[in-house]
C-alpha positions, -999 to +999 in steps of 0.1 A: -043-058+410-011-041+412-012-055+399-037-080+403-049-102+372-083-103+381-109-084+360-143-068+357-151-090+329-191-085+316-189-115+297-211-149+300-179-171+297-153-152+304-118-154+291-094-182+310-129-197+319-112-229+309-088-233+337-083-224+373-060-200+377-064-189+414-028-204+422-008-176+405+003-150+423-019-118+427-050-139+415-058-156+448-094-150+453-129-173+468-144-191+441-179-176+446-193-150+464-223-158+492-232-118+489-241-120+453-271-106+436-280-106+398-269-070+395-244-066+423-210-087+438-199-071+471-168-070+482-150-066+511-115-066+527-100-064+560-062-064+567-052-066+598-015-069+610+015-067+636+049-058+623+083-064+648+114-048+634+146-063+651+157-026+647+135-016+670+124+020+657+120+042+687+090+062+668+074+028+655+080+039+617+091+011+594+111+030+564+110+015+528+080-002+522+045+007+508+028-020+527+046-026+558+045+010+577+043+005+618+067-014+642+053-031+673+016-023+669-018-042+660-026-020+630-053-022+602-034-015+570-065-016+548-102-018+554-121-021+520-160-018+510-173-021+478-178-048+447-190-046+414-223-036+395-229-049+361-265-042+341-261-058+304-232-043+292-224-017+318-204-022+344-189-001+375-166-013+400-158+004+436-136+001+463-127+021+494-095+021+513-094+032+548-069+024+574-032+030+568-033+025+529-050+059+526-024+082+540+006+061+526-006+060+490-009+091+483+020+104+504+042+082+482+023+107+448+041+142+441+016+150+410-011+173+435+017+193+440+009+207+405-021+229+407-051+231+432-082+210+444-057+187+466-060+150+447-040+136+473-073+144+497-101+142+469-089+102+461-075+092+495-104+069+506-106+051+470-080+027+456-105+014+428-133+034+410-140+028+370-171+026+349-171-003+322-184-008+290-185-043+270-186-048+232-194-080+216-164-079+195-136-109+191-140-125+223-149-093+242-136-058+244-140-039+279-137+000+281-129+011+311-123+050+327-111+059+362-089+048+390-080+010+382-052-011+397-016-010+381-002-046+371+035-037+370+055-052+393+027-083+396+019-084+433-014-073+440-021-041+460-041-060+484-021-087+506-052-114+507-043-119+470-007-126+474+016-152+483+032-128+505+025-095+527+056-076+518+068-079+479+100-075+467+117-043+457+102-051+422+067-047+429+070-023+461+087+005+438+064+003+411+027+019+408+000+003+426-024+023+405-032+044+373-060+069+366-068+073+336-086+049+306-077+015+293-094-012+267-093-047+276-092-065+241-094-099+238-087-118+204-094-151+221-100-166+257-063-174+263-049-138+255-055-101+265-038-069+249-046-041+271-038-006+262-037+025+289-035+062+285-029+074+325-023+107+339+010+091+352+032+067+372+008+062+398-001+096+401-036+110+409-029+143+382+001+147+354+034+155+366+039+179+334+017+184+301+021+152+289+000+118+299+015+084+304+011+056+281+011+020+285+007-018+277-003-050+287-005-082+271-014-115+290-013-151+275-024-178+296-024-209+269-034-236+297-036-239+337-002-244+344+014-210+326+009-176+326+030-149+310+027-111+310+043-082+298+037-045+309+055-017+287+052+019+300+064+056+289+058+089+304+073+123+317+074+117+356+094+142+372+075+170+385+079+201+366+105+187+342+090+174+309+119+170+292+125+141+311+112+109+297+109+075+314+107+042+299+099+009+319+092-028+308+080-053+332+076-092+324+069-122+347+059-159+337+042-180+364+043-218+362+025-243+384+051-271+383+033-298+403+001-307+410-013-342+431-049-329+447-051-347+480-019-358+486+001-342+516+019-323+488-009-308+469+006-285+445+038-261+437+043-231+413+072-205+407+071-172+393+099-148+380+098-112+372+122-091+356+120-054+354+142-030+333+137+007+327+156+042+327+149+079+326+167+103+298+166+137+291+160+169+313+195+162+328+198+125+330+204+097+305+197+058+305+231+052+309+232+065+343+197+068+356+179+034+353+160+009+367+170-034+367+157-058+389+141-091+397+122-114+418+120-148+424+092-170+444+084-205+451+048-215+467+040-250+478+001-261+494+004-287+517-030-303+535-054-299+512-044-263+503-047-253+537-011-243+541+008-223+518+047-218+521+064-194+500+102-185+498+120-160+473+131-123+471+150-104+448+172-073+437+169-040+427+198-014+414+181+023+409+213+051+406+191+083+410+167+068+432+135+083+411+120+045+420+130+043+454+103+048+484+114+079+499+116+072+539+094+097+558+117+115+577+103+144+597+071+140+576+090+138+544+066+131+512+073+125+475+067+164+468+090+175+496+121+154+492+146+151+518+179+165+524+189+133+545+183+109+515+186+126+480+172+115+446+197+135+427+208+120+391+230+093+398+227+088+437+238+053+443+211+028+455+208-010+452+194-034+473+183-072+483+160-092+500+148-127+511+116-137+528+097-169+541+059-168+545+038-197+562-002-192+553-027-210+571-060-209+545-089-212+573-113-208+548-115-196+511-124-161+530-095-160+557-058-165+559-034-159+587+000-152+580+036-155+593+062-139+576+099-132+583+120-107+557+155-100+557+163-064+536+197-049+527+205-017+510+237-001+498+233+030+516+214+037+550+182+036+540+157+012+566+147+029+599+173+022+629+168+023+670+163+060+669+139+067+644+131+090+621+112+115+639+124+145+655+122+146+695+085+160+703+074+149+665+077+162+630+083+200+628+086+225+603+087+219+566+082+179+558+113+165+556+135+195+561+162+193+589+145+206+625+178+222+636+191+212+670+213+187+659+193+161+650+193+136+623+173+103+612+191+067+624+198+050+591+206+015+588+217-005+560+197-039+567+164-048+584+149-077+598+112-079+601+085-107+618+048-101+602+019-118+617-012-108+595-049-117+598-064-112+558-102-113+552-122-113+519-159-118+513 
């Protein structure tokens, strides 16, 4: 769900039932729920984590990530309670989000500043909530409306489902959710075509008077190969309706080795390529664009109880329109900050590498140890001096608090993560 490739499918024999595809990135899940009933399959999630930044930020703030938020503390990134209701052809999915996600995710959405009713507060504790109606046409069509996970960027919003805790920039800087409607159309058991009409690019409301449009095509010809393409078009710069955004996100996942019972039981690889731009309203695709990739290899050993993942990626994003804003003096996507501007043409490129070791204690519990090295072309990551003024955030969010203070931003960061991830 960001990107996950799991869906609420109201079919007796669901698509892709011919194969076990839980090896694929963002698709891992327990094969069955011991809590399930005839009409309701509950789902409980807990993501408890400790991050250590070798920059040692004095305020404990980690910048530049939508998943990794605090240094040197035991924290709960996400606590989720929900599940799937089904009755006949009608379905409903809900998943709450408490913990750090309930603050970090809404602060990256500027759309609530357009109009009233505090959308970032209204939706803060919801990660998914949508109704579904199944049509017995072709191999099935699901019509769904509400808040659902985005697929752009491949990695899931829920870290339990992924090969790593910290996704590379292509995933971390692209949408985690959409608010709108979609149709999941299955011409056959191996192919899904899914058009969407949404409020915008990871937004609770619209940035202007135009919805975002998109489509996903997911093809899984066999249990070893999965290919997915996501295409998006919208107007996602606040109060600038002339500026249009195009984005193409494409991934291939391949399980290239499998030997059940052997010390090395299986290996798989993924490659994601993204290309996009903004045009009009003072910018052009020649100068304001997004180009990036991420690639990972995962190997399972000792009867699938240990998983080792190595990978990373690169992005180039002049104009910084998709770069996550550092929370300098409480800055949000709406407030911006003079210390890290997002003007047309502002330079930004970055790369990262990481190594992750998972111990899958049971299908419901994973312990994760991860090392990340991240680099950016401009000062971006929190340094020892932190990004919070002495005495705490003051004045208008993101502004200069005065007194000669400035944030301590660095071009590189090394980080260790230890996580305990539960899904029931």
